[in-house]
C-alpha positions as CSV (number, residue, x, y, z in Angstrom):
1,H,-27.7,27.0,-18.4
2,T,-24.2,25.2,-18.4
3,R,-22.7,23.9,-15.2
4,G,-19.9,26.5,-15.7
5,F,-22.4,29.3,-15.9
6,H,-24.4,28.1,-12.9
7,E,-21.3,28.0,-10.7
8,F,-20.3,31.5,-12.0
9,N,-23.5,32.9,-11.4
10,T,-24.2,31.3,-7.8
11,T,-20.8,32.3,-6.7
12,Y,-21.4,35.9,-7.6
13,L,-24.9,35.8,-6.1
14,A,-23.3,34.4,-2.8
15,A,-20.6,37.3,-2.8
16,M,-23.3,39.7,-3.2
17,R,-24.9,38.3,0.0
18,G,-21.5,38.8,1.9
19,V,-20.4,35.2,1.6
20,P,-16.6,35.0,1.2
21,V,-16.0,33.2,-2.0
22,E,-13.2,32.6,-4.6
23,V,-13.3,35.3,-7.3
24,P,-14.8,34.0,-10.4
25,V,-13.0,35.4,-13.4
26,A,-14.9,34.0,-16.5
27,C,-17.1,31.0,-17.7
28,G,-17.9,29.7,-21.3
29,E,-18.6,26.4,-23.2
30,R,-16.9,24.5,-25.9
31,K,-19.3,22.7,-28.3
32,Y,-18.6,19.5,-30.4
33,L,-20.6,17.8,-32.9
34,F,-22.8,15.9,-30.4
35,T,-21.6,17.1,-27.0
36,K,-20.5,20.2,-25.3
37,E,-18.3,20.9,-22.3
38,S,-18.4,24.0,-19.9
39,Y,-15.5,25.6,-17.9
40,L,-15.1,28.0,-15.2
41,I,-11.9,30.1,-14.5
42,I,-11.3,31.0,-10.9
43,R,-8.6,33.2,-9.3
44,K,-6.3,30.9,-7.5
45,I,-5.5,31.5,-3.8
46,K,-1.9,30.6,-3.0
47,H,-0.9,28.5,0.0
48,S,-4.5,27.6,0.8
49,Q,-5.9,24.4,2.4
50,S,-9.1,22.8,2.9
51,I,-10.6,22.9,6.4
52,R,-10.1,19.2,6.7
53,E,-6.4,19.3,5.9
54,Y,-5.9,22.4,8.2
55,F,-7.5,20.4,11.2
56,R,-5.6,17.3,10.4
57,S,-2.2,19.5,10.7
58,N,-0.4,20.2,13.9
59,T,-1.6,23.7,14.3
60,P,-1.3,25.7,17.6
61,L,-4.2,25.2,19.9
62,K,-4.9,28.9,20.2
63,E,-5.0,29.3,16.4
64,R,-7.1,26.2,16.1
65,R,-9.7,27.4,18.5
66,N,-9.8,30.8,16.6
67,V,-10.3,29.1,13.2
68,L,-13.0,26.9,14.7
69,R,-14.9,29.9,15.9
70,E,-14.6,31.6,12.6
71,F,-15.8,28.6,10.8
72,G,-19.0,28.6,13.1
73,R,-19.7,32.2,12.3
74,L,-19.1,31.6,8.7
75,A,-21.6,28.6,8.5
76,K,-24.2,30.8,10.2
77,N,-23.6,33.8,7.8
78,I,-23.9,31.2,4.9
79,H,-27.5,29.8,5.9
80,K,-28.5,33.4,7.0
81,A,-27.7,34.6,3.5
82,G,-30.1,31.8,2.0
83,V,-27.0,29.9,0.4
84,Q,-27.9,26.4,0.3
85,Q,-24.7,24.2,-0.2
86,D,-25.8,20.5,-0.6
87,A,-22.3,19.4,-0.5
88,F,-21.7,20.9,2.9
89,S,-18.4,19.2,3.9
90,L,-14.9,20.2,5.3
91,D,-13.5,19.9,1.8
92,N,-15.6,22.9,0.5
93,F,-14.1,25.5,2.7
94,L,-10.6,27.0,2.2
95,V,-8.3,28.4,4.7
96,Y,-5.5,30.8,4.0
97,D,-3.5,33.7,5.5
98,E,-4.5,37.2,5.0
99,N,-2.6,40.2,6.5
100,G,-1.3,37.9,9.3
101,S,-4.8,36.3,10.2
102,K,-6.7,33.1,8.8
103,R,-9.4,33.6,6.5
104,I,-12.1,31.1,5.5
105,I,-14.0,31.1,2.2
106,L,-16.7,28.8,0.7
107,I,-15.9,27.1,-2.6
108,D,-17.4,24.5,-5.2
109,F,-20.8,26.0,-6.2
110,E,-21.8,23.1,-8.5
111,M,-24.3,21.9,-5.8
112,V,-25.4,25.5,-4.5
113,S,-28.7,27.4,-4.8
114,V,-29.1,30.9,-3.5
115,H,-32.5,31.7,-2.1
116,T,-34.3,35.0,-1.3
117,K,-34.6,34.4,2.4
118,S,-32.7,32.6,5.1
119,L,-32.6,29.0,5.1
120,P,-35.2,27.2,7.4
121,E,-33.9,26.2,10.9
122,K,-34.6,22.5,10.5
123,L,-32.8,22.6,7.0
124,C,-29.7,24.4,8.7
125,F,-29.7,21.7,11.4
126,W,-29.8,18.9,8.5
127,Y,-26.6,20.5,7.0
128,L,-24.8,20.8,10.4
129,A,-25.5,17.1,10.8
130,K,-24.0,16.2,7.5
131,L,-21.0,18.2,8.7
132,N,-21.1,16.5,12.0
133,R,-20.4,13.2,10.2
134,E,-16.6,14.4,10.4
135,K,-16.8,14.2,14.3
136,G,-13.8,11.9,14.4
137,S,-11.6,15.0,13.3
138,F,-12.6,17.0,16.3
139,T,-13.0,16.6,20.3
140,N,-16.4,17.0,21.8
141,T,-15.2,20.4,23.3
142,E,-14.3,21.5,19.7
143,R,-17.6,20.5,18.4
144,I,-19.5,22.4,21.1
145,R,-17.4,25.4,20.5
146,F,-18.1,25.5,16.8
147,L,-21.8,25.1,17.6
148,Q,-21.7,28.0,20.0
149,S,-20.1,30.2,17.5
150,Y,-22.9,29.3,15.1
151,I,-25.9,29.5,17.5
152,G,-24.8,32.1,20.2
153,S,-23.5,32.0,23.8
154,D,-26.7,30.3,25.2
155,F,-24.9,27.1,26.5
156,G,-28.2,25.2,27.4
157,R,-29.7,25.8,24.1
158,C,-26.5,24.8,22.5
159,K,-26.5,21.4,24.3
160,T,-30.1,20.8,23.3
161,I,-29.4,21.5,19.6
162,A,-26.2,19.3,19.8
163,R,-28.2,16.3,20.9
164,R,-30.8,17.0,18.2
165,I,-28.1,17.2,15.4
166,E,-26.2,14.3,16.8
167,F,-29.6,12.2,16.4
168,M,-29.9,13.7,12.8
169,T,-26.3,12.6,12.1
170,V,-26.9,9.0,13.0
171,Q,-30.0,9.1,10.6
172,I,-27.9,10.3,7.8
173,Q,-25.2,7.8,8.4
174,K,-27.4,4.8,8.6
175,K,-29.1,5.7,5.3
176,N,-25.8,6.2,3.6
177,A,-24.5,2.8,4.9
178,K,-27.7,1.1,3.7
179,K,-27.0,2.7,0.2
180,S,-23.3,1.7,0.1
181,S,-24.2,-1.9,1.2
182,K,-26.2,-2.0,-2.0
183,L,-23.7,-0.1,-4.3
184,C,-20.5,-1.9,-3.2
185,V,-21.6,-5.2,-4.9
186,R,-22.7,-3.4,-8.3
187,E,-20.9,-1.8,-11.1
188,N,-21.0,2.0,-10.7
189,K,-18.9,5.1,-10.4
190,K,-17.5,4.1,-6.9
191,F,-17.3,0.4,-7.1
192,G,-16.4,-2.2,-9.8
193,V,-16.9,-5.8,-10.5
194,F,-13.4,-7.5,-10.8
195,K,-12.7,-10.2,-13.4
196,S,-9.4,-11.7,-14.6
197,A,-8.1,-14.9,-15.7
198,Q,-7.4,-16.2,-12.1
199,F,-9.6,-13.9,-9.9
200,C,-12.9,-12.4,-9.6
201,G,-14.5,-10.1,-7.0
202,F,-15.4,-6.5,-6.0
203,Y,-13.2,-3.5,-5.5
204,R,-13.3,0.4,-5.1
205,R,-12.5,2.1,-8.4
206,N,-10.2,4.7,-7.2
207,Y,-7.6,1.9,-6.8
208,A,-6.0,0.8,-10.2
209,R,-6.8,-2.7,-11.3
210,E,-2.9,-3.2,-12.1
211,I,-2.0,-2.4,-8.4
212,L,-4.7,-4.8,-7.0
213,E,-3.6,-7.5,-9.5
214,K,0.2,-7.0,-8.5
215,A,-0.8,-7.2,-4.9
216,L,-2.5,-10.5,-5.4
217,R,0.2,-12.1,-7.4
218,T,2.7,-10.9,-4.7
219,T,0.6,-12.8,-2.1
220,E,0.8,-15.9,-4.5
221,E,4.5,-15.6,-4.8
222,T,5.2,-15.2,-1.1
223,G,2.7,-17.8,0.0
224,Q,1.9,-15.8,3.2
225,D,-1.6,-15.5,4.4
226,D,-1.2,-11.8,5.7
227,I,1.2,-9.3,4.0
228,L,1.6,-5.7,3.6
229,V,2.5,-4.1,0.4
230,N,2.8,-0.4,0.2
231,H,0.0,0.3,2.7
232,L,-2.0,-2.5,1.3
233,R,-2.8,-5.4,3.5
234,I,-3.8,-8.5,1.7
235,L,-5.3,-11.2,3.9
236,R,-5.9,-14.7,2.5
237,L,-9.1,-16.5,3.6
238,T,-9.6,-20.2,3.2
239,Q,-12.0,-23.0,4.3
240,N,-9.8,-23.1,7.4
241,S,-10.1,-19.5,8.2
242,P,-11.6,-18.7,11.7
243,P,-15.0,-17.5,10.2
244,G,-14.9,-20.0,7.5
245,F,-14.8,-19.1,3.9
246,D,-17.2,-19.3,0.8
247,Y,-18.5,-16.8,-1.8
248,R,-21.5,-15.7,0.4
249,S,-19.3,-15.1,3.4
250,L,-16.7,-13.1,1.4
251,K,-19.5,-10.9,0.0
252,K,-21.0,-10.3,3.4
253,L,-17.5,-9.4,4.7
254,W,-17.1,-6.7,2.0
255,I,-20.6,-5.3,2.7
256,N,-20.0,-5.2,6.3
257,A,-16.7,-3.6,5.8
258,N,-17.9,-0.8,3.4
259,A,-20.9,-0.2,5.9
260,L,-18.4,0.4,8.8
261,F,-16.5,2.7,6.6
262,T,-19.6,4.6,5.5
263,L,-20.7,5.0,9.2
264,K,-17.4,6.9,9.8
265,I,-16.3,4.3,12.2
266,D,-12.3,4.3,12.1
267,V,-11.4,1.2,10.2
268,P,-8.8,0.5,7.3
269,I,-10.2,1.5,3.9
270,P,-11.9,-1.5,2.4
271,V,-10.2,-1.8,-1.1
272,G,-11.6,-5.1,-2.5
273,V,-12.3,-8.6,-2.0
274,F,-11.5,-11.4,-4.4
275,T,-12.0,-15.4,-4.8
276,R,-9.7,-17.5,-6.6
277,R,-10.9,-21.1,-8.0
278,F,-8.5,-24.0,-8.4
279,P,-8.7,-26.8,-11.0
280,N,-9.3,-29.4,-8.2
281,G,-12.5,-27.1,-6.7
282,R,-10.4,-25.6,-3.9
283,K,-11.3,-22.0,-3.5
284,E,-9.4,-19.1,-1.7
285,G,-10.5,-15.5,-0.7
286,F,-8.4,-12.3,-0.5
287,L,-9.4,-9.1,1.4
288,I,-7.3,-6.0,0.5
289,S,-7.5,-2.9,2.8
290,E,-5.5,0.4,3.0
291,M,-3.9,0.7,6.3
292,P,-3.3,3.9,8.1
293,D,0.3,5.3,8.4
294,N,2.4,4.2,11.5
295,C,-0.1,1.6,13.1
296,I,0.8,-1.1,15.5
297,P,-1.7,-3.4,17.3
298,L,-2.8,-2.2,20.7
299,S,-1.2,-5.3,22.3
300,Q,2.1,-3.8,21.5
301,C,1.4,-0.5,23.3
302,P,3.7,-0.5,26.5
303,D,1.7,2.2,28.2
304,L,-1.7,0.8,27.4
305,L,-3.4,1.3,31.0
306,S,-1.4,4.4,32.0
307,D,-1.6,6.5,29.0
308,Q,-4.5,8.7,29.2
309,R,-4.4,9.9,25.6
310,L,-4.6,6.2,24.4
311,L,-7.4,5.4,26.6
312,L,-9.2,8.5,25.6
313,S,-8.7,7.4,21.8
314,L,-10.0,4.1,22.7
315,T,-13.1,5.7,24.2
316,R,-13.7,7.7,21.1
317,L,-13.6,4.6,18.8
318,R,-16.1,2.9,21.4
319,E,-18.4,5.7,21.0
320,Q,-18.3,5.6,17.4
321,V,-19.4,2.0,17.2
322,S,-22.0,2.6,20.0
323,S,-24.3,4.7,17.8
324,F,-24.7,1.8,15.3
325,G,-23.9,-1.4,17.2
326,V,-21.9,-3.4,19.6
327,L,-18.3,-4.7,19.8
328,N,-18.0,-8.6,19.9
329,N,-17.2,-10.0,23.2
330,N,-14.2,-12.0,21.8
331,L,-12.5,-8.6,21.0
332,S,-8.7,-8.7,21.3
333,C,-6.0,-6.2,21.4
334,Q,-4.9,-7.4,18.0
335,D,-8.2,-6.3,16.4
336,I,-7.5,-2.6,17.4
337,L,-4.8,-0.7,15.6
338,V,-3.1,2.5,17.3
339,Q,-1.7,5.4,15.3
340,M,0.4,8.2,16.7
341,Q,1.0,11.4,14.7
342,S,2.1,14.9,16.1
343,G,1.7,13.6,19.8
344,R,-2.0,12.4,19.3
345,F,-3.4,8.8,19.4
346,K,-6.0,7.4,17.2
347,C,-7.4,4.0,17.5
348,Y,-8.7,2.0,14.4
349,L,-10.7,-1.2,14.3
350,G,-8.6,-3.5,12.4
351,N,-11.0,-6.4,12.2
352,Y,-14.1,-5.8,10.1
353,Y,-15.9,-8.7,11.9
354,A,-15.4,-7.1,15.4
355,V,-18.7,-5.1,15.1
356,S,-22.3,-6.3,15.0
357,I,-24.5,-3.5,13.7
358,N,-27.9,-3.3,15.4
359,R,-31.0,-1.2,15.8
360,L,-30.7,-0.7,19.5
361,P,-30.5,2.8,21.0
362,G,-27.0,4.2,21.4
363,E,-27.2,4.3,25.2
364,T,-27.9,0.6,25.1
365,N,-25.0,-0.1,23.0
366,K,-22.8,2.2,24.9
367,T,-23.2,0.1,28.1
368,V,-22.4,-3.1,26.2
369,N,-19.2,-1.8,24.6
370,A,-18.0,0.0,27.9
371,Q,-18.0,-3.5,29.4
372,V,-16.4,-5.2,26.3
373,V,-13.5,-2.8,26.2
374,K,-13.2,-3.0,30.1
375,N,-12.9,-6.7,29.8
376,L,-10.4,-6.1,27.0
377,L,-8.2,-4.0,29.2
378,Q,-8.4,-6.5,32.2
379,T,-7.5,-9.4,29.9
380,N,-4.6,-7.6,28.4
381,N,-3.4,-6.5,32.0
382,A,-3.5,-10.0,33.3
383,Q,-1.5,-11.4,30.2
384,Y,1.2,-8.5,30.6
385,C,1.6,-9.4,34.2
386,G,1.9,-13.1,33.5
387,N,4.6,-12.3,30.8
388,V,6.5,-10.3,33.4
389,K,6.4,-13.2,35.8
390,E,7.9,-15.5,33.2
391,M,10.6,-13.1,32.4
392,N,11.5,-12.9,36.1
C-alpha cells in the first residue's frame, strides 16, 4: 500500500479504538512513467498548535496543569489502545479549543502501527523516555504530574518509574549523540559537505548555502573575530585562538557541538564549521552557530546571586550536563548565556569547549558540576565586589 493509504487506514483504526485524531477525508495516488506519489487529505483544525508550541507560550498556570494532565491521560489511552507511534514527540500532538476547553489529538500516522492488544509496559516506558528527551521544556514537578496522569495516583510507584524512564532517556540520548557524531561529517539528509572557491567545511542542510557564504563574507569584510549577523554568530579561529586551530581540531569542535545539541543540552544550534586556506599557507577556521533570542552573558546579569529564578535556571543547565559529563574547571560567566522570556529565565552553554563528555555515573558528575558552578559564582561575586570598590 502507498504511504497515503497507510496513514489514512491507521488514522481510521486509531479513531475506532477511541484515540482522538484529525479527520481523514480522502487518500489516493498519482502515477508517472517511472514513479508514483501518494497524498492524504485531512480536515484542517483552525487555531491549533503543537504541544511543543503550546508549552512554549505564556499560558496561565492552571490551564497549563490541566493540559498536562489531559496529555498524560491521552498518552495512556493511546498505548492501551495498541497504537504504536514511533515518532512519539511533542510535535505529533495538537492542542485546540473546543467549546471553551482544551482538546488534544494525535497527528502524523506515517510511522504508526495499530496492534490488537495494548502495548507491552516496557515498550510504553521506552516511548515515554523518548518524550522525556524534551524535559527542558518542563519543570520536574510538571514531569511528575504528567506521569501521575499516565500511571495513576500511586506517588511511590510513580517516582520508581520516573527513575527508570530517566535511565532509558539517557541511553537513548547517548545512542543518538553517537549517531550524530558520525553523520555530521558526512553527506546526508541532515548534514552537508561545504565546498566553494574560498571555503570548505561541514554544515546543517536546513541553512541555505547562500546565507552561510554571505555570513562568511561579512566576517571577511569587517575583519572582526566575533560578529553577529541575523542571529548567526560567526567566530573566527586561527592558530592564535585559545584552543589552537587546525583541521582536526575544527572537525572535533563540530562533532562535539553536535553531540551536545543532540544530547538536548541547551546550547546555540551548531550551524557549520569552515576552513579557509591562503596562498601563503596560513589557515583560518570559522564556527557559525544560531543564537537564541534576547541572550546576554551571565556576567552581565546584575542579580546573579539574588535572583532565585536565575539560579534555578543555572541549576537546570548543570543537571542537563551531569547526565553525560562534567563542566570544565575554567568555566566562566562569559561561557553561559541567559535568556529571559515571559518572566522566565533559561541558561544556555555558549561555549562548546566547556563540557567534557564521559561515561561516569550521573551522580558522580553532579557532584563535580555543583562544585564548578559554586566556584563560578564565588569568583563572579569577588570580581563584582572588586569592581564596586574601584568605583567607590
